[in-house]
VEXDREN-2710 file (C-alpha; in Angstrom, 1 decimal):
% VEXDREN-2710
k/r/px/py/pz
1/MET/80.4/126.4/102.4
2/ILE/83.2/123.5/104.1
3/ILE/81.4/120.3/104.8
4/SER/82.2/116.6/104.8
5/HIS/80.5/112.9/104.2
6/LYS/81.3/110.5/106.1
7/ILE/81.2/106.9/104.3
8/CYS/81.8/103.5/105.6
9/LEU/84.2/101.4/104.1
10/ASP/84.5/97.9/103.0
11/PRO/88.5/96.8/103.4
12/ASN/89.2/93.1/103.3
13/ASN/91.7/91.8/106.3
14/LYS/95.2/93.0/104.6
15/GLN/93.4/96.1/104.3
16/ALA/92.1/96.4/107.5
17/THR/95.4/95.7/109.5
18/TYR/96.8/98.6/106.9
19/LEU/94.6/100.9/108.5
20/ALA/95.3/99.4/112.0
21/LYS/99.0/100.1/111.6
22/ALA/98.1/103.8/110.2
23/VAL/96.3/104.7/113.4
24/GLY/99.1/103.1/115.4
25/THR/101.6/105.2/113.7
26/ALA/99.4/108.2/114.1
27/ARG/98.6/107.4/117.7
28/PHE/102.5/107.1/118.5
29/ALA/103.7/110.2/116.6
30/TYR/100.9/112.3/118.5
31/ASN/102.3/110.9/121.7
32/TRP/105.9/111.5/120.7
33/ALA/105.3/115.0/120.1
34/LEU/103.3/115.6/122.7
35/ALA/106.5/114.4/125.1
36/GLU/108.4/116.7/122.8
37/TRP/106.8/119.6/123.3
38/GLN/106.5/119.5/127.0
39/THR/110.1/118.5/127.2
40/GLN/111.3/121.4/125.3
41/TYR/108.4/124.1/126.8
42/ALA/110.0/122.8/130.2
43/ALA/113.2/124.0/128.6
44/TRP/112.2/127.3/127.1
45/LYS/110.7/128.4/130.3
46/ASP/114.1/128.0/132.5
47/ASP/116.2/129.9/129.2
48/ASN/114.3/131.4/126.9
49/THR/117.4/131.5/124.5
50/GLN/116.2/127.9/123.7
51/PRO/113.8/127.2/121.0
52/LYS/109.9/127.5/121.9
53/PRO/108.5/124.1/120.9
54/ASN/106.1/124.5/117.5
55/GLN/104.5/121.8/115.3
56/MET/106.8/122.8/112.6
57/SER/109.9/122.1/114.0
58/LEU/108.3/118.4/115.8
59/ARG/107.7/117.4/112.1
60/ARG/111.0/118.3/111.4
61/GLN/112.6/116.6/113.6
62/LEU/110.8/113.6/113.5
63/ASN/111.4/113.6/109.5
64/ALA/115.0/113.2/110.7
65/ILE/114.7/110.3/113.0
66/LYS/111.9/108.1/111.9
67/ARG/114.3/106.2/109.4
68/GLU/116.7/105.3/111.5
69/GLN/114.6/105.1/114.9
70/PHE/110.8/104.5/113.8
71/PRO/111.7/102.5/110.7
72/TRP/107.9/101.1/110.6
73/MET/106.6/104.3/110.6
74/LEU/107.4/104.0/106.3
75/GLU/105.3/101.3/106.3
76/VAL/102.3/103.6/106.0
77/THR/101.5/107.2/104.3
78/LYS/103.7/109.8/104.8
79/ASN/100.6/111.8/106.5
80/ALA/100.0/109.5/109.3
81/PRO/102.2/110.9/111.7
82/GLN/102.7/114.2/110.0
83/MET/99.0/115.0/110.3
84/ALA/98.7/113.8/113.6
85/ILE/101.5/116.9/114.8
86/ILE/99.7/119.3/113.2
87/GLN/96.6/118.5/114.9
88/LEU/98.3/118.5/118.5
89/GLY/99.6/121.7/116.9
90/GLN/95.5/122.5/116.5
91/ALA/94.6/121.6/119.8
92/PHE/97.7/123.5/121.5
93/ASN/96.5/126.5/119.8
94/ASN/92.8/126.0/121.5
95/PHE/94.1/125.2/124.8
96/PHE/96.4/128.8/124.8
97/ALA/93.2/130.3/123.1
98/GLY/90.7/129.1/126.1
99/ARG/88.5/127.2/123.9
100/ALA/90.0/123.5/124.9
101/GLN/91.4/121.1/127.8
102/TYR/95.0/121.0/127.9
103/PRO/96.4/117.8/125.2
104/GLN/96.5/114.7/126.7
105/PHE/98.3/111.8/125.7
106/LYS/96.3/109.0/123.5
107/LYS/95.7/105.6/124.8
108/LYS/95.2/102.5/122.3
109/GLY/92.2/101.5/122.6
110/LYS/90.5/104.6/124.7
111/SER/90.9/107.1/121.8
112/ARG/89.3/107.5/118.6
113/ASP/91.7/105.6/116.2
114/SER/91.5/107.7/112.9
115/PHE/94.2/109.0/110.4
116/THR/94.3/112.5/108.2
117/LEU/95.2/111.9/104.2
118/THR/95.7/115.7/102.2
119/ASN/94.1/116.0/99.0
120/ASP/96.8/115.2/97.2
121/GLN/97.5/111.4/99.0
122/PHE/94.4/110.2/98.0
123/SER/91.7/109.8/95.2
124/LEU/88.3/108.7/94.6
125/ASP/87.5/105.8/91.6
126/ALA/83.3/105.7/91.8
127/SER/82.8/103.4/95.1
128/ARG/86.4/103.1/96.0
129/ILE/89.2/105.3/97.5
130/ARG/93.0/104.5/97.0
131/ILE/94.9/105.3/99.9
132/PRO/98.9/105.4/99.5
133/ASN/100.6/101.8/99.9
134/LEU/97.7/100.5/99.9
135/GLY/95.8/100.7/96.5
136/LEU/92.0/100.9/96.8
137/VAL/89.3/100.3/99.3
138/ARG/85.5/99.5/98.7
139/ILE/83.3/102.1/100.0
140/ARG/79.4/101.6/100.6
141/GLU/78.2/104.7/98.6
142/THR/80.0/108.0/96.6
143/LEU/80.3/110.7/97.8
144/ARG/77.3/113.0/97.9
145/PHE/78.7/116.0/97.0
146/PHE/80.6/118.3/93.9
147/GLY/83.5/120.7/95.0
148/LYS/86.9/120.6/95.7
149/ILE/88.1/117.5/97.8
150/LEU/90.4/119.2/100.9
151/SER/90.8/116.0/103.0
152/ALA/90.3/112.7/103.9
153/THR/89.9/111.4/108.0
154/ILE/90.2/107.5/108.4
155/SER/88.8/106.4/111.6
156/ARG/87.9/103.1/113.1
157/THR/84.5/103.1/115.5
158/ALA/84.1/99.3/117.0
159/ASP/85.3/97.1/113.9
160/GLN/84.1/99.3/111.5
161/TRP/86.1/101.7/109.1
162/PHE/84.6/105.5/108.3
163/ALA/86.6/107.9/105.4
164/SER/85.1/111.1/106.4
165/ILE/85.4/113.4/103.1
166/THR/85.7/117.2/103.1
167/VAL/84.5/119.2/100.4
168/ASP/84.8/123.1/99.5
169/THR/81.3/123.2/97.9
170/ASP/78.7/125.8/97.0
171/GLN/75.6/123.0/96.9
172/ASN/73.5/123.8/99.3
173/HIS/71.6/120.5/99.5
174/LEU/69.2/121.6/101.9
175/PRO/66.0/123.6/100.8
176/PRO/64.8/126.7/102.5
177/ALA/63.1/126.1/106.0
178/GLU/59.0/126.2/105.2
179/ASN/58.9/128.9/107.6
180/GLN/55.9/127.9/109.8
181/GLY/56.3/131.0/112.5
182/THR/58.6/130.8/115.7
183/VAL/59.0/127.7/117.6
184/GLY/60.2/127.5/121.6
185/VAL/62.0/124.4/122.3
186/ASP/62.4/122.8/125.8
187/LEU/64.5/120.2/126.6
188/GLY/64.2/117.5/129.3
189/VAL/64.3/114.5/130.6
190/SER/61.0/112.9/130.7
191/ALA/60.7/114.0/127.0
192/LEU/63.6/115.0/125.2
193/ALA/62.0/117.9/123.4
194/THR/58.4/120.1/124.2
195/LEU/57.7/121.9/121.5
196/SER/55.1/125.3/121.9
197/THR/52.8/123.7/120.0
198/GLY/52.2/121.1/122.6
199/GLU/54.0/118.5/120.5
200/LYS/56.3/116.1/122.4
201/VAL/59.3/114.0/121.6
202/THR/59.8/111.0/124.2
203/GLY/63.2/110.4/122.5
204/ALA/65.0/106.8/121.9
205/LYS/66.5/107.2/125.3
206/PRO/68.8/103.8/123.8
207/HIS/71.0/103.4/126.8
208/LYS/68.1/103.0/129.2
209/ALA/66.6/100.2/126.7
210/LEU/69.7/98.8/126.1
211/LEU/71.2/98.8/129.5
212/SER/70.5/95.3/131.0
213/ARG/72.5/93.9/127.9
214/LEU/75.5/96.5/128.3
215/LYS/75.7/95.4/132.1
216/ARG/75.7/91.8/131.1
217/LEU/78.4/92.1/128.1
218/SER/80.6/94.9/130.5
219/ARG/80.7/91.7/133.1
220/SER/81.6/88.9/130.7
221/LEU/84.7/91.1/129.6
222/SER/85.8/91.9/133.1
223/ARG/85.7/88.0/133.7
224/LYS/87.9/87.4/130.6
225/VAL/92.1/86.9/131.2
226/LYS/93.5/89.8/130.1
227/GLY/95.6/89.5/126.9
228/SER/93.5/86.2/125.6
229/ALA/91.5/85.9/122.3
230/ASN/88.4/85.5/124.3
231/ARG/89.1/89.0/126.2
232/HIS/89.7/90.9/122.8
233/LYS/86.1/88.7/121.3
234/ALA/84.2/90.4/124.3
235/LYS/85.7/94.0/123.9
236/ALA/84.4/93.5/120.3
237/LYS/81.1/92.4/121.2
238/LEU/80.9/95.5/124.4
239/ALA/82.4/98.0/121.6
240/ARG/79.7/97.3/118.9
241/LEU/77.1/97.8/121.2
242/HIS/78.5/101.0/122.4
243/ALA/78.3/101.7/118.7
244/LYS/75.0/100.7/118.3
245/ILE/73.5/102.9/121.1
246/ALA/75.2/106.1/119.7
247/ASN/74.0/105.5/116.5
248/ILE/70.7/105.2/117.9
249/ARG/70.8/108.3/119.5
250/GLN/72.3/110.3/116.4
251/ASP/69.7/109.4/114.6
252/SER/66.7/110.1/116.7
253/LEU/68.6/113.5/117.2
254/HIS/68.6/114.1/113.1
255/GLN/65.2/113.5/112.5
256/LEU/64.2/115.6/115.4
257/THR/66.3/118.7/114.3
258/THR/65.8/118.1/110.6
259/ASP/61.7/118.0/111.6
260/LEU/62.0/121.3/113.3
261/THR/64.0/123.0/111.0
262/ARG/62.5/121.9/108.0
263/ARG/59.1/123.6/109.7
264/PHE/60.2/126.8/111.5
265/HIS/62.1/129.3/110.4
266/THR/62.9/130.9/114.0
267/ILE/63.6/128.7/116.9
268/GLY/63.6/129.6/120.6
269/ILE/66.0/127.4/122.6
270/GLU/67.9/127.4/126.1
271/ASP/71.8/127.1/127.1
272/LEU/71.8/124.4/129.0
273/ASN/75.0/124.0/131.2
274/VAL/74.9/120.4/130.4
275/SER/78.9/119.8/132.1
276/GLY/77.2/121.2/135.4
277/MET/74.1/118.7/135.1
278/VAL/75.3/115.8/134.5
279/LYS/77.3/116.3/137.8
280/ASN/74.2/115.2/139.1
281/ARG/74.5/111.8/140.4
282/HIS/70.8/111.2/140.1
283/LEU/70.0/112.8/136.7
284/SER/73.3/112.3/134.7
285/ARG/72.9/109.0/133.0
286/ALA/69.4/110.2/131.9
287/ILE/70.2/113.5/130.7
288/SER/74.0/112.0/128.6
289/ASP/71.6/109.1/127.3
290/MET/69.5/112.6/125.6
291/GLY/72.3/114.0/124.0
292/PHE/71.1/118.2/124.6
293/PHE/75.0/119.0/123.3
294/GLU/74.4/117.4/120.2
295/PHE/71.5/118.5/119.8
296/ARG/72.2/122.2/120.0
297/ARG/74.9/121.6/117.6
298/GLN/72.2/119.9/114.9
299/LEU/70.0/122.5/115.3
300/GLU/72.6/125.1/114.8
301/TYR/74.2/123.9/111.5
302/LYS/71.2/122.6/110.2
303/ALA/69.7/126.1/110.5
304/GLY/72.2/127.9/108.7
305/MET/72.1/125.6/106.1
306/ARG/68.3/126.2/105.7
307/GLY/68.3/129.7/105.7
308/ALA/67.0/129.9/109.6
309/VAL/67.8/131.3/113.2
310/VAL/68.5/130.0/116.2
311/VAL/68.1/132.2/119.1
312/VAL/69.5/131.1/122.4
313/ALA/68.2/132.0/126.0
314/ASP/70.4/133.0/128.6
315/ARG/70.9/129.9/131.0
316/PHE/68.9/131.9/133.9
317/PHE/66.5/132.7/132.2
318/ALA/62.9/131.6/134.2
319/SER/61.2/129.9/131.7
320/SER/59.9/127.2/133.6
321/LYS/58.8/129.5/136.5
322/THR/57.3/132.5/134.1
323/CYS/53.4/132.1/133.7
324/SER/53.0/131.9/129.5
325/ALA/49.5/133.4/129.8
326/PRO/48.8/136.8/127.6
327/GLY/49.2/139.4/129.6
328/CYS/50.5/138.1/132.5
329/GLY/54.0/137.3/133.1
330/HIS/54.1/136.3/136.8
331/LYS/57.0/134.9/138.2
332/VAL/56.7/132.1/141.0
333/ASP/59.7/132.3/143.3
334/LYS/60.5/128.4/143.7
335/LEU/59.1/125.3/141.5
336/PRO/60.9/121.9/142.0
337/LEU/61.7/119.6/139.6
338/SER/59.0/117.1/140.6
339/VAL/56.1/120.1/140.0
340/ARG/55.3/119.3/136.3
341/GLU/52.2/121.0/136.6
342/TRP/51.5/124.6/138.5
343/THR/49.1/127.2/138.8
344/CYS/49.7/130.7/138.5
345/PRO/48.7/132.5/141.3
346/VAL/47.9/136.0/139.6
347/CYS/45.7/134.7/136.3
348/GLY/45.0/131.4/137.6
349/ALA/46.2/129.5/134.3
350/VAL/47.5/125.9/134.9
351/HIS/50.5/124.8/133.4
352/ASP/52.5/122.1/131.9
353/ARG/56.1/123.0/133.3
354/ASP/57.7/121.7/130.0
355/VAL/55.0/123.5/127.6
356/ASN/54.7/126.6/129.9
357/ALA/58.8/126.7/129.1
358/ALA/58.7/126.2/125.7
359/LYS/56.2/128.6/124.9
360/ASN/58.5/131.7/126.7
361/LEU/61.1/130.3/125.0
362/GLN/59.1/131.2/121.7
363/GLU/58.4/134.5/123.3
364/TYR/61.7/135.4/124.0
365/ALA/62.7/134.2/120.1
366/SER/60.1/136.3/118.8
367/ALA/60.8/139.5/121.3
368/THR/64.6/139.1/120.0
369/LEU/64.1/139.1/116.8
370/SER/61.3/142.8/116.7
371/ASN/64.4/144.5/118.7
372/HIS/66.9/143.9/115.8
373/ALA/66.6/145.0/112.1
374/VAL/65.7/142.5/109.9
375/SER/67.6/142.4/106.1
376/SER/66.8/140.2/103.9
377/THR/70.3/140.5/102.3
378/VAL/72.3/139.2/105.6
379/SER/71.9/134.9/106.1
380/ALA/71.7/132.8/109.0
381/CYS/75.4/132.1/108.3
382/GLY/76.4/135.8/108.1
383/GLY/76.6/135.8/104.4
384/GLU/74.2/137.0/101.9
385/GLY/70.8/135.5/101.3
386/SER/68.1/135.7/104.8
387/GLY/68.2/136.4/107.8
388/LEU/69.2/139.0/110.6
389/GLY/71.2/141.5/110.6
390/ARG/72.4/141.7/114.7
391/LYS/74.5/139.4/117.1
392/PRO/73.2/139.2/120.4
393/LYS/70.9/135.9/121.8
394/THR/70.7/134.7/118.0
395/LYS/72.9/131.4/117.2
396/PRO/73.4/131.1/113.4
397/ALA/75.0/128.7/112.0
398/PRO/79.3/129.3/111.6
399/MET/80.4/129.4/108.5
400/LYS/82.5/126.1/108.3
401/GLN/79.9/123.1/108.3
402/GLU/81.1/119.7/108.8
403/PHE/79.5/116.5/108.8
404/ASN/82.4/114.0/109.9
405/ARG/82.4/115.9/113.6
406/LYS/80.6/118.5/113.2
407/LEU/77.9/117.5/110.5
408/ASP/77.2/113.5/111.0
409/LEU/75.2/112.8/107.9
410/GLY/77.1/109.4/107.2
END
């Protein structure tokens, strides 16, 4: 299992300056390689005898010219530009495979500032990390996992620096699910999650709670002269607030998904079209504030670690319109979002819209599992242990687990 631990760094001013230079070098190398890639690809299309661009050839080209044209690159670790070009190659692989959009140029202050170190370029010494050309930097906590260290990604969020250390380990730090049965989870705006048990989780809604402060700081920033010291301070304040909002949302989602995967072995959810939902100008802010995509991401990897299973219903499954009363199953033609309670015209059962949807998702998950052979030798991750020997509709966690962008446990 590949997991990673995101740890906050505590650099002094000199060290923070070095880290800023390193992320700037990585960003420059990425943009340089992207421009070269586009130029060389256009030349290859015109004349197929020309070499087709790839990350390996671009890395060689940069190494050949950086001492003369970009000598400032030598002030930081060689991994900063080299790994940036490798990541560009991965971005193009994802694009050609249809998994991502075409790579875009990175802009200072508007893209994730980070650089990556291979395992031979750094080392850990208790509560410190040794970085090339920099030395020891204090970290807030020790590494939680034991195993082979693969890499480390140094990133900046607002004015804080983090190290996400990836480890290949056999250690599973989460105990198995308690197996309290099957549960359906309906996501919404008024309540983040409604369970088939009748429980409702409101959600933190941090953006809504801090919106007035966010607007005030945004207005303050817009009034500052570009390039001035006061504008830099105002921008830092606004970035810290955005980071606080994101942290509150992450914390609430972690608490919810941890509770669900701890209690239930089988969890039924809907395949929501989040990108389409946020196009509704009346609900886009509320939907984004809930973090539906992040909820599903966390739920899937935690379920896989605990040996649980996530069953994903088709996005066209009428969970809200279908009567969940035993033996009924009547489906109404229309059910506007404004209708929060409705009465089944066939059996007369009165339904709370969200609870009814959660019960239908629970029934869907149970029915999906009963239609497939259950084997105690197949785990939710697809390996040996426990789980199900089937593929359709059931969403076990992928084999690769990462905490930095995939499992933010730090």
